[in-house]
C-alpha positions as CSV (number, residue, x, y, z in Angstrom):
1,M,17.2,-14.0,-6.9
2,G,17.7,-13.0,-3.2
3,S,15.0,-11.4,-1.1
4,D,16.6,-8.0,-1.1
5,A,16.8,-8.0,-4.9
6,L,13.1,-9.0,-5.2
7,H,12.1,-6.3,-2.8
8,K,14.2,-3.7,-4.7
9,E,12.6,-4.7,-8.0
10,L,9.1,-4.6,-6.4
11,T,9.8,-1.2,-4.9
12,E,10.9,0.1,-8.2
13,R,7.8,-1.2,-9.9
14,I,5.5,0.3,-7.3
15,I,7.3,3.7,-7.5
16,G,7.1,3.5,-11.3
17,A,3.4,2.9,-11.2
18,A,2.9,5.7,-8.7
19,M,4.9,8.1,-10.9
20,E,2.7,7.1,-13.9
21,V,-0.4,7.9,-11.9
22,H,1.1,11.2,-10.8
23,R,2.0,12.1,-14.4
24,E,-1.5,11.4,-15.6
25,L,-3.5,13.0,-12.7
26,S,-1.0,15.6,-11.2
27,N,-1.8,17.1,-7.8
28,G,-4.9,18.1,-5.9
29,L,-7.4,15.2,-6.3
30,D,-9.1,13.2,-3.6
31,E,-7.0,10.4,-2.1
32,K,-9.5,7.7,-3.2
33,L,-9.0,8.7,-6.9
34,Y,-5.3,8.2,-6.6
35,E,-5.8,4.8,-5.0
36,N,-8.2,3.7,-7.7
37,A,-5.9,4.9,-10.4
38,L,-2.9,3.1,-8.8
39,C,-5.0,-0.1,-8.8
40,I,-5.6,0.3,-12.5
41,E,-1.9,0.9,-13.1
42,F,-1.0,-2.1,-11.0
43,A,-3.4,-4.3,-13.0
44,D,-2.0,-2.9,-16.3
45,Q,1.5,-3.8,-15.1
46,E,0.5,-7.2,-13.8
47,I,1.4,-6.3,-10.2
48,F,-0.7,-8.4,-7.8
49,F,-2.5,-6.2,-5.2
50,E,-5.5,-6.3,-2.8
51,Q,-7.4,-3.1,-2.2
52,Q,-9.0,-2.3,1.2
53,K,-8.6,-5.8,2.6
54,R,-9.9,-6.1,6.1
55,Y,-7.8,-7.7,8.8
56,N,-9.1,-8.5,12.3
57,V,-6.9,-7.2,15.1
58,F,-6.8,-9.0,18.4
59,Y,-5.6,-8.1,21.9
60,K,-5.0,-11.1,24.2
61,R,-7.0,-13.2,21.7
62,R,-10.0,-10.8,21.8
63,P,-11.1,-8.8,18.8
64,I,-10.5,-5.0,19.1
65,G,-11.2,-3.8,15.6
66,N,-10.1,-3.9,12.1
67,L,-7.0,-2.8,10.1
68,I,-7.8,-1.8,6.5
69,P,-4.7,-0.7,4.6
70,D,-5.4,1.0,1.3
71,L,-3.3,-1.6,-0.6
72,I,-1.4,-4.8,0.0
73,V,1.0,-5.3,-2.9
74,E,2.4,-8.7,-3.8
75,N,1.6,-9.9,-0.3
76,A,4.7,-8.0,0.8
77,V,4.1,-4.2,0.9
78,V,1.4,-2.2,2.8
79,Q,0.5,1.1,1.2
80,N,-1.7,3.9,2.6
81,L,-2.0,6.8,0.3
82,P,-2.7,9.9,2.5
83,T,-2.5,13.0,0.3
84,T,-1.7,16.6,0.8
85,P,-1.4,19.4,-1.7
86,N,2.4,19.2,-1.6
87,H,2.7,15.4,-1.4
88,P,0.1,13.6,-3.4
89,H,1.8,10.2,-2.8
90,R,3.1,10.2,0.8
91,F,3.8,6.7,1.9
92,P,3.5,5.5,5.5
93,T,6.3,5.9,8.0
94,K,8.6,3.1,8.9
95,T,7.0,3.1,12.4
96,Q,3.5,2.6,10.9
97,C,4.7,-0.2,8.7
98,L,6.4,-2.0,11.5
99,Q,3.2,-1.7,13.6
100,W,1.1,-3.2,10.8
101,F,3.4,-6.1,10.3
102,K,3.5,-6.8,14.0
103,S,-0.3,-7.3,13.9
104,P,-1.2,-11.0,14.1
105,P,-3.5,-11.1,11.1
106,L,-0.7,-10.3,8.7
107,F,1.3,-13.3,9.9
108,P,-1.2,-16.2,10.3
């Protein structure tokens, strides 16, 4: 199976899990509750994830802080789950994702 097909399948699984969480919890809860529920759903569906994993970020080989995305899914997808009343599962923008993946810790 090609890389595009694998990512499409993973994307569909992630969206399906997020939709299941949304069906169960609806709108209006705290972001952390959705994140924790999504972790339960990923575990139930046997989707590998890491929650709140800390990555050191460097500038010219000197530490400048930490990057802590909400979820890393299947070592391939970064998810942050900012919530608003109208968009309980708003995913990061393309620009944010590209910035995270440019960070040295994500590509050892």
